[in-house]
C-alpha positions, 0 to 999 in steps of 0.5 A: 448558553449560545456557545453550548447550543452551537457545540451540541448541534455540531456534535449532533451533526457528527462534526466532532473535529469541527466542534472541538476546534471551535471550542479551542477557538473560544479558549485561545484569545489569539483567534480573536484577531482572525477574520470570520473567513479565517476562523471558519477555514480553520474549522473546516480544515479540522473537520476535513483532516479528521475525516481523512485520518479516519479514512486512512486508518480504515484503508490501512486496516483493510490493507493489512500491511505487514509493516503498517508503520512503513512510509516513504518518509521513513525510507533510509537512503544509504550509500551502500544501498543506492535507491533511485530517488527520482523513481520513488518521487514519481511513484509517490504521486500515485500516477502509476496506479492511475495508469494501471502500471505495476511495481516490481522490487527485487533484491537479496533478503534483508535489503528492505523490499517489504519495507519499500513495498509497504511504504508505497502501499501506505502512500496509495492508501493516503491518496485514496486507493484501495490496497490489499497485502498478501505474502505469496505463501499465505496467498496460496493457502488462502486460495486452496481453502477458497477452492475447498469451501466454494468461495474461490470466485468471491476471493478472486473478485476481492483481489480484482477490486483492489486498486493495488495488490501487494504480493510479497515474497514471490518466488520462495518455493516451487509452484504447483500447477494449481498455483500457476493457474491461480496466479494467472487468474489473478493477473488476468483480472488485473491486467490493464485495469489495476496495479500489482506490486511484487517483491522477490529475491529472484531477479526478474530474468529468473521468473520464467524458469521459476514458473516452470510451465512455459505457456503459463510463464509467458502469460504471467511474465507478460502481464506483470513485467511489460509495464512494470517500474522496477526497483533493484535493491543491492547491498548488505542486509539491513537486518544483519546490520541493525542486529550488529548495531544492537549487539 
């Protein structure tokens, strides 16, 4: 009767993981050998872990990552695709976000740029940062609609609040004057205050030419690249290689 009352009170307090763990302790005889502090610590750990898992799921849902299952643990280190493991370990700490640095990932199509970007974004969510993901072609469509319906300022504010903004597939198509102005607004809001993660098939030395208008190109490249950690991917396409293995 006392056990049932305790369980009901824990549930009423919305301590559901603690209530479940407490029931498990009653069921498993091995827990009788633990001290009160040890058993209580296990209950607190269960509640904390459940809370963190829910927070992570909310963060990932808001981030809308293209590859939600990507994680740093799942990155494959193959000899034909050398990766700077020390840099990845450094980025995994999240210090680059705390210091408002950027990350730029470049390389040919199929070399894993989006996977690594989403893995770093997933890690940022784990640490507790707010993340937003956008493919750049879709971003420009979203911005154009925001201009049309009067929500442009609110949309810029939403991007500005994200601790990490992931811009995937940068440089796929020529930019209009409106695209360049919108990008400058986004990067200006974030410069020195938030972190941006970009992926591109274009090497960074070609970005200025891609942007087209010299003054805007100088401003954007300066805000993005001067404090950026750079990952340059090489080697054959993962997608082609996996397709051959599946054939």
